[in-house]
C-alpha positions as CSV (number, residue, x, y, z in Angstrom):
1,X,126.5,-25.3,132.0
2,X,126.8,-25.6,128.2
3,X,127.4,-22.4,126.2
4,X,124.1,-22.4,124.3
5,X,122.1,-22.9,127.5
6,X,124.0,-20.0,129.1
7,X,122.9,-17.8,126.2
8,X,119.4,-19.1,126.4
9,X,119.2,-18.3,130.1
10,X,120.4,-14.8,129.7
11,X,117.6,-14.2,127.2
12,X,114.9,-16.3,128.8
13,X,115.0,-14.4,132.1
14,X,112.3,-12.1,130.7
15,X,111.1,-14.2,127.9
16,X,110.1,-17.5,129.4
17,X,106.4,-18.4,129.8
18,X,105.1,-14.8,129.6
19,X,105.9,-12.0,127.2
20,X,105.5,-8.2,127.9
21,X,102.6,-6.1,126.7
22,X,104.1,-3.6,124.3
23,X,104.0,0.1,124.8
24,X,103.3,2.4,121.9
25,X,106.9,3.4,121.8
26,X,108.2,-0.2,121.9
27,X,106.9,-1.7,118.7
28,X,107.2,-5.3,117.7
29,X,110.1,-6.2,115.4
30,X,109.1,-9.9,114.9
31,X,106.5,-12.4,116.1
32,X,107.3,-16.0,116.6
33,X,104.3,-18.3,116.6
34,X,102.3,-15.4,117.9
35,X,104.8,-14.3,120.5
36,X,106.1,-10.8,120.2
37,X,109.7,-9.7,120.3
38,X,109.8,-6.0,121.0
39,X,112.2,-3.3,119.8
40,X,113.6,-2.9,123.4
41,X,114.6,-6.6,123.4
42,X,116.4,-6.2,120.1
43,X,118.2,-3.1,121.3
44,X,119.4,-4.9,124.4
45,X,120.6,-7.8,122.3
46,X,122.4,-5.5,119.9
47,X,124.2,-3.9,122.8
48,X,125.2,-7.3,124.0
49,X,126.5,-8.5,120.6
50,X,128.3,-5.2,120.1
51,X,130.1,-5.5,123.4
52,X,131.3,-9.0,122.5
53,X,132.5,-7.9,119.1
54,X,134.3,-4.9,120.5
55,X,136.5,-7.3,122.5
56,X,138.0,-8.4,119.2
57,X,138.5,-4.8,118.0
58,X,135.5,-4.6,115.7
59,X,133.9,-1.2,115.4
60,X,130.2,-1.7,116.2
61,X,129.4,1.9,115.2
62,X,130.2,1.4,111.5
63,X,127.0,1.3,109.6
64,X,127.7,-1.9,107.6
65,X,129.0,-3.7,110.8
66,X,126.0,-2.4,112.7
67,X,123.6,-4.0,110.2
68,X,125.4,-7.3,110.6
69,X,125.1,-7.0,114.4
70,X,121.5,-6.2,114.1
71,X,120.7,-9.2,112.0
72,X,122.7,-11.5,114.3
73,X,121.0,-10.1,117.3
74,X,117.5,-10.6,115.7
75,X,118.3,-14.2,114.8
76,X,119.5,-15.0,118.3
77,X,116.2,-13.6,119.7
78,X,114.2,-15.7,117.3
79,X,116.2,-18.8,118.0
80,X,115.8,-18.2,121.7
81,X,112.0,-17.7,121.4
82,X,111.7,-21.0,119.5
83,X,113.7,-22.9,122.0
84,X,111.8,-21.4,124.9
85,X,108.5,-22.3,123.3
86,X,109.8,-25.8,122.7
87,X,110.9,-26.1,126.3
88,X,107.4,-25.2,127.4
89,X,105.8,-27.7,125.0
90,X,108.1,-30.5,126.3
91,X,107.0,-29.7,129.9
92,X,110.4,-28.4,131.1
93,X,108.6,-25.6,133.0
94,X,106.2,-28.0,134.7
95,X,107.7,-27.9,138.2
96,X,106.8,-30.1,141.1
97,X,106.2,-28.6,144.5
98,X,109.6,-29.8,145.7
99,X,111.3,-28.2,142.7
100,X,109.4,-24.9,143.3
101,X,110.6,-24.9,146.9
102,X,114.2,-25.5,145.8
103,X,113.8,-22.6,143.3
104,X,112.5,-20.3,145.9
105,X,115.3,-21.2,148.4
106,X,118.0,-20.9,145.8
107,X,116.7,-17.5,144.6
108,X,116.6,-16.1,148.1
109,X,120.1,-17.4,148.9
110,X,121.4,-15.8,145.7
111,X,119.7,-12.5,146.4
112,X,120.9,-12.5,150.0
113,X,124.5,-13.1,148.8
114,X,124.2,-10.2,146.3
115,X,122.8,-7.9,148.9
116,X,125.7,-8.8,151.3
117,X,128.3,-8.2,148.6
118,X,126.7,-4.8,147.7
119,X,126.4,-3.8,151.3
120,X,130.1,-4.7,151.9
121,X,131.1,-2.6,148.9
122,X,129.1,0.4,150.0
123,X,130.4,0.1,153.6
124,X,133.9,0.4,152.2
125,X,132.8,3.3,150.0
126,X,131.3,5.3,152.9
127,X,134.1,4.5,155.3
128,X,136.0,7.7,156.3
129,X,133.4,10.0,154.8
130,X,131.4,12.5,156.7
131,X,127.9,11.6,157.6
132,X,126.2,11.1,154.3
133,X,122.7,10.7,155.7
134,X,122.4,7.3,154.2
135,X,123.6,3.8,155.2
136,X,125.4,1.1,153.2
137,X,122.3,-1.0,153.6
138,X,120.2,1.7,152.0
139,X,122.6,2.1,149.1
140,X,122.8,-1.7,148.6
141,X,119.1,-2.0,148.4
142,X,118.8,0.9,146.0
143,X,121.4,-0.7,143.8
144,X,119.7,-4.1,143.7
145,X,116.3,-2.5,142.9
146,X,117.6,-0.2,140.2
147,X,119.5,-3.2,138.6
148,X,116.3,-5.3,138.6
149,X,117.7,-7.8,141.0
150,X,114.4,-8.7,142.7
151,X,113.3,-11.9,144.2
152,X,111.1,-12.5,141.3
153,X,114.0,-12.0,138.9
154,X,116.1,-14.5,140.8
155,X,113.3,-17.0,140.9
156,X,112.9,-16.7,137.1
157,X,116.6,-17.2,136.7
158,X,116.6,-20.4,138.8
159,X,113.5,-21.7,137.2
160,X,115.0,-21.2,133.7
161,X,118.2,-22.9,134.8
162,X,116.3,-26.0,135.9
163,X,114.1,-26.0,132.8
164,X,117.2,-25.8,130.6
165,X,118.7,-28.8,132.4
166,X,115.5,-30.7,131.8
167,X,115.5,-29.7,128.1
168,X,119.1,-30.8,127.7
169,X,118.2,-34.2,129.2
170,X,115.2,-34.4,126.8
171,X,117.4,-33.6,123.8
172,X,120.1,-36.1,124.7
173,X,117.7,-38.9,125.7
174,X,119.0,-42.2,124.1
175,X,122.4,-40.7,123.2
176,X,125.4,-42.8,124.2
177,X,127.9,-41.4,126.8
178,X,131.2,-40.0,125.8
179,X,133.7,-43.0,126.0
180,X,137.4,-43.0,126.6
181,X,137.8,-43.9,122.9
182,X,135.8,-40.8,122.0
183,X,138.1,-38.7,124.2
184,X,141.2,-40.2,122.6
185,X,139.9,-39.6,119.1
186,X,139.0,-36.0,120.0
187,X,142.4,-35.4,121.5
188,X,144.2,-36.7,118.4
189,X,142.1,-34.6,116.1
190,X,142.7,-31.5,118.1
191,X,146.5,-32.1,118.2
192,X,146.5,-32.6,114.5
193,X,144.6,-29.4,113.9
194,X,146.9,-27.4,116.1
195,X,150.0,-28.9,114.6
196,X,148.7,-27.9,111.1
197,X,147.9,-24.4,112.2
198,X,150.9,-23.6,114.5
199,X,153.9,-25.8,113.8
200,X,155.4,-23.4,111.3
201,X,153.7,-20.2,112.5
202,X,154.9,-18.8,115.8
203,X,152.9,-15.6,115.4
204,X,149.6,-17.6,115.0
205,X,150.5,-19.8,117.9
206,X,151.2,-17.0,120.3
207,X,148.2,-15.0,119.1
208,X,146.0,-18.0,119.8
209,X,147.5,-18.4,123.3
210,X,147.1,-14.7,124.1
211,X,143.4,-14.8,123.0
212,X,142.6,-17.8,125.1
213,X,142.0,-20.2,122.3
214,X,142.7,-23.9,122.7
215,X,146.2,-24.9,121.6
216,X,147.1,-28.6,121.6
217,X,150.5,-28.5,119.9
218,X,153.6,-26.5,120.8
219,X,156.1,-25.6,117.9
220,X,159.8,-26.3,118.2
221,X,162.3,-23.7,119.3
222,X,161.0,-22.5,122.7
223,X,163.3,-22.2,125.7
224,X,162.3,-21.6,129.3
225,X,164.0,-18.6,131.0
226,X,164.2,-17.5,134.6
227,X,165.3,-14.0,135.7
228,X,166.5,-11.9,138.6
229,X,164.8,-8.6,138.2
230,X,166.0,-5.6,140.3
231,X,164.5,-2.2,140.4
232,X,167.0,0.5,139.3
233,X,167.4,4.3,139.4
234,X,168.9,6.6,136.8
235,X,168.3,8.5,133.6
236,X,170.0,6.1,131.2
237,X,171.1,2.5,131.1
238,X,174.6,3.2,132.4
239,X,173.3,5.0,135.5
240,X,170.7,2.3,136.1
241,X,173.3,-0.4,136.0
242,X,175.5,1.6,138.3
243,X,172.7,2.0,140.8
244,X,172.4,-1.8,141.3
245,X,176.1,-2.7,140.8
246,X,176.6,-3.8,144.4
247,X,173.8,-6.3,144.1
248,X,174.7,-7.6,140.7
249,X,178.4,-8.1,141.8
250,X,177.1,-10.1,144.8
251,X,174.9,-12.2,142.6
252,X,177.7,-13.1,140.1
253,X,180.1,-13.8,143.0
254,X,177.6,-16.3,144.5
255,X,176.9,-17.8,141.1
256,X,180.7,-18.3,140.7
257,X,180.7,-20.1,144.0
258,X,178.1,-22.6,142.8
259,X,174.9,-21.2,144.4
260,X,171.8,-22.2,142.4
261,X,170.3,-19.4,140.4
262,X,166.9,-20.1,141.8
263,X,168.0,-19.4,145.4
264,X,169.3,-16.0,144.2
265,X,166.0,-15.2,142.7
266,X,164.5,-15.5,146.1
267,X,167.3,-13.4,147.7
268,X,167.4,-10.6,145.1
269,X,164.6,-10.8,142.6
270,X,161.6,-8.5,142.5
271,X,159.5,-10.3,139.9
272,X,156.2,-11.3,141.4
273,X,155.8,-14.2,138.9
274,X,158.2,-16.1,141.1
275,X,155.9,-15.9,144.1
276,X,154.5,-19.1,142.6
277,X,156.7,-22.1,143.1
278,X,155.5,-23.7,139.9
279,X,156.9,-20.8,137.9
280,X,160.4,-22.0,138.8
281,X,159.7,-25.1,136.7
282,X,158.1,-23.3,133.7
283,X,159.7,-19.9,133.6
284,X,159.1,-17.5,130.7
285,X,158.9,-19.4,127.5
286,X,160.4,-17.6,124.5
287,X,161.0,-18.3,120.8
288,X,163.3,-16.5,118.4
289,X,160.2,-15.4,116.5
290,X,158.1,-14.5,119.5
291,X,155.7,-11.6,119.1
292,X,154.7,-11.5,122.8
293,X,158.0,-10.2,124.0
294,X,160.0,-7.1,123.2
295,X,162.7,-7.5,120.6
296,X,165.4,-6.6,123.1
297,X,164.2,-9.3,125.6
298,X,164.2,-11.9,122.8
299,X,167.6,-10.9,121.7
300,X,169.0,-11.3,125.2
301,X,167.3,-14.7,125.7
302,X,169.0,-15.9,122.5
303,X,172.3,-13.9,122.9
304,X,175.8,-15.2,122.6
305,X,176.1,-15.9,126.4
306,X,173.0,-18.1,126.3
307,X,174.1,-21.2,124.4
308,X,173.0,-24.0,126.7
309,X,170.9,-24.7,129.8
310,X,172.6,-23.3,132.9
311,X,174.0,-20.2,131.1
312,X,173.1,-16.7,132.3
313,X,173.5,-13.2,130.9
314,X,175.3,-10.1,132.1
315,X,173.0,-7.4,133.4
316,X,170.5,-6.2,130.9
317,X,168.3,-3.0,131.3
318,X,164.6,-3.1,130.3
319,X,162.7,0.0,131.3
320,X,163.4,0.8,134.9
321,X,164.7,-2.6,135.9
322,X,167.9,-4.5,135.5
323,X,167.6,-8.2,134.6
324,X,169.9,-11.2,134.8
325,X,168.4,-14.0,132.6
326,X,169.0,-17.7,133.1
327,X,168.7,-20.4,130.5
328,X,166.6,-23.0,132.3
329,X,165.8,-25.6,129.6
330,X,164.6,-26.2,126.1
331,X,160.8,-26.7,126.0
332,X,159.9,-29.9,124.1
333,X,157.8,-29.5,121.0
334,X,154.8,-31.6,120.4
335,X,151.4,-32.4,121.7
336,X,150.0,-31.3,125.0
337,X,150.0,-34.2,127.4
338,X,146.5,-35.7,127.9
339,X,146.4,-35.6,131.7
340,X,143.4,-36.9,133.7
341,X,142.3,-33.3,134.3
342,X,142.5,-32.4,130.6
343,X,140.8,-35.7,129.7
344,X,137.9,-34.8,131.8
345,X,137.6,-31.3,130.4
346,X,137.8,-32.7,126.9
347,X,135.0,-35.2,127.7
348,X,132.8,-32.3,128.8
349,X,133.7,-30.4,125.6
350,X,132.8,-33.4,123.4
351,X,129.5,-33.7,125.2
352,X,128.9,-30.0,124.8
353,X,129.5,-30.3,121.1
354,X,126.9,-33.0,120.9
355,X,124.4,-30.9,122.8
356,X,125.0,-28.0,120.4
357,X,124.6,-30.3,117.4
358,X,121.3,-31.7,118.7
359,X,120.1,-28.1,119.5
360,X,120.9,-26.9,116.0
361,X,119.1,-29.8,114.5
362,X,116.1,-29.2,116.7
363,X,116.1,-25.5,115.8
364,X,116.1,-26.5,112.1
365,X,113.0,-28.7,112.8
366,X,111.2,-25.9,114.7
367,X,111.9,-23.3,111.9
368,X,110.3,-25.6,109.3
369,X,106.9,-25.3,110.9
370,X,107.2,-22.0,112.7
371,X,105.3,-18.8,111.8
372,X,107.8,-16.1,111.9
373,X,106.6,-12.6,110.8
374,X,109.1,-9.7,110.6
375,X,107.9,-6.1,110.8
376,X,108.9,-4.0,107.8
């Protein structure tokens, strides 16, 4: 489901179709075409926005930052309310009997699944404890109730999901499908943007990778490295090397006899990354200017005994382990290959961008005629 719809659903669980009667200690902060947004809704949204910002290391307790968060949260609530009102006006919440039956069935199935997961967790929690006078089933039910996970809540969630799908269809009616040419053009643009951003900036490239951003171009200078990692004992590097000397002597003897390095990883290595067969093909990918690896590791990867693929190092100590590194290959620079899987994902992204654009345009229209009154 598209990002804006996910946001809309999270908000609309309590907002769609009916709005709460305000308590005296829960004043209105804004009304949107007569519909009230209460302080409690704003507080909940502020907490949500603050949590997201904290993931990027932003201090949400700072007064100036908090005001920005408050304004952002308030705007999100207003936008949501306008969209929810528009969804209602377009008949997206007008459900057929068949749709209501499907909503009820899906809600019950979801609630049953949550109940089963909670009961399983509390069964494990109570296992081995003395008689607590309460069952896992009781704890599960109490948890669901206190969290607000009722059948009505689940039905609202499912109803909002279906209404949002209908709204998307309404927004995109008459729009052309994403063509292979669109995908190719989108791919080329993304590659060009990534190349401009990262070709000469390894720090930015690796930061983007680490933060989960899309990266479509790999800079030059990376090499793939395998390793045999062995747990060692000792107070210093010398004693740690001595504690595994018998193993390392065996490894070098077998390498000298022509045994593949990969087979020795399986025989001696303790690095769980190599539990995956595919990792033998990719290895650890390291650049001279890498910021994701310790300096000592980078220096070893690009040391004097690592001049060409097939070379390997003498034992190197990192922390409590001894490592023998192997130069697997140079990693080609350039664009990420546009595989069938990536092409399909890009097609969905392009469609999502179009939905977002249509949604923003629709919001702008709604705001032109909306009556939005903010409390002082």
